[in-house]
C-alpha positions as CSV (number, residue, x, y, z in Angstrom):
1,M,0.0,0.0,0.0
2,A,1.3,3.4,-0.9
3,Q,2.0,5.9,1.8
4,L,0.3,9.3,1.5
5,K,2.1,12.5,2.5
6,L,-0.2,15.4,3.1
7,S,1.1,18.9,2.7
8,P,-0.1,21.8,4.9
9,P,-2.5,24.2,3.3
10,W,0.0,27.0,3.1
11,I,2.2,24.8,0.9
12,K,-0.7,24.3,-1.5
13,Y,-1.2,28.1,-1.5
14,M,2.4,28.6,-2.3
15,H,2.1,26.1,-5.2
16,E,-0.9,28.0,-6.5
17,M,1.1,31.2,-6.5
18,E,3.9,29.5,-8.3
19,Q,1.5,28.2,-11.0
20,L,-0.3,31.5,-11.3
21,F,3.0,33.3,-12.2
22,K,4.7,30.3,-13.9
23,Y,5.0,32.0,-17.3
24,D,5.6,35.5,-16.2
25,P,9.4,36.2,-16.1
26,E,8.8,39.4,-14.2
27,V,7.3,37.7,-11.1
28,H,9.3,35.4,-8.8
29,V,7.7,33.4,-6.0
30,I,10.0,32.4,-3.1
31,Y,8.8,30.5,0.0
32,D,10.7,30.9,3.3
33,E,9.9,27.8,5.3
34,D,11.3,29.0,8.6
35,E,9.2,32.2,8.6
36,H,6.2,30.9,6.7
37,I,6.5,33.8,4.3
38,I,5.8,33.8,0.6
39,H,7.8,36.5,-1.1
40,L,6.7,37.8,-4.5
41,Y,9.4,39.7,-6.3
42,V,8.2,41.8,-9.2
43,D,10.5,43.4,-11.7
44,K,8.2,46.3,-12.7
45,Q,6.7,48.8,-10.2
46,R,3.4,49.2,-12.1
47,K,2.8,45.4,-12.0
48,A,3.8,45.3,-8.4
49,D,1.3,47.9,-7.5
50,A,-1.5,46.1,-9.4
51,L,-0.6,42.8,-7.7
52,A,-0.6,44.5,-4.3
53,T,-4.3,45.4,-4.8
54,L,-5.3,41.9,-6.0
55,I,-3.3,39.6,-3.7
56,P,-4.0,39.8,0.0
57,E,-1.0,40.8,2.1
58,T,-1.7,38.1,4.7
59,V,-3.5,34.7,4.5
60,T,-4.4,32.8,7.6
61,F,-4.5,29.0,7.9
62,G,-5.6,28.0,11.4
63,N,-2.8,29.4,13.6
64,I,-0.4,30.1,10.8
65,T,-0.4,33.4,9.1
66,L,1.5,33.9,5.8
């Protein structure tokens, strides 16, 4: 029988962010496991401002806040 390994919901969220910007060379998604922080690095200020209005600054999963 195969063993299943479940990922925490914030890892799923990080993968969703990676897939969302997969083909955009101006956006880079970095996950800091120690701090539970997802960093979005955006090369152009105008795009960074637009993403800041669309993506929430913090997301809470139980007692973990990203």
